[in-house]
Phi, psi and omega in degrees: 000129181285174182298316180298314180295322179295316178297317178298316179298321178295319178296316179297320180294318179300316180293317179299320179294333176288335182267329181232146184274344183267123183298320179297319178294320178298316178298321179295319178298317179296315179300314178298320180295312180294325177294318179296328183267356187302322186280351180220158179273112183245151174285153182303326180295324177294324179293320176299319179297319177297315180299317179297316180298317178297319180295319179295322177300316179294323180298323180284331180281316181227132176300150182299119179281131177281141179290146175298158182306133181289153179297316176260139181297140179273150174299154181306323184294324178290317177298319180295318179299316180293336180277348180293151172298154183306317183299324177288320179297321179300309182299312181295319182296321180295322183272315186275311183283310183271350177055042178275155173291153180304318181298318180293317180296319178297320179296317180298318181277356178059048177228156175297154182303316180298321178296317179297315181297318177297317179297316180295318178299315178297318180297317179296319179295317179295317179299315179298317180296316180293320181294328178276353180069030181055029176294135178249138178274129179254123179259138178246144173274129180244122179285134184245000000 
């Protein structure tokens, strides 16, 4: 495997790990993606789209299995990210993990840009709420 292919495989694996909690499942998704793309020269965005499609197929066949509790506690943000619906994890992973432009991420997910931005906004709000544990701030009036 050449340097470019190795870098591409690492990017795909990082993205797959953002979508699924099981390392073996992520590796399988990457392998399937690279195998599907083997016969043609594809842009990295096309590979992300293939990986997402494969993950969605699996999601419909089997509900997303939650990873067993980690030996070391995970930060709240990681637990919150894993609790997000798949569609939210996809949007956030493309922008935050892969640092893609909104237009590229919308193209990969095959949605209009406005739809992607709305989805991303919702995902960020949900992530923030989950990370905070739905803690509500209670304000008291204090007579002075």
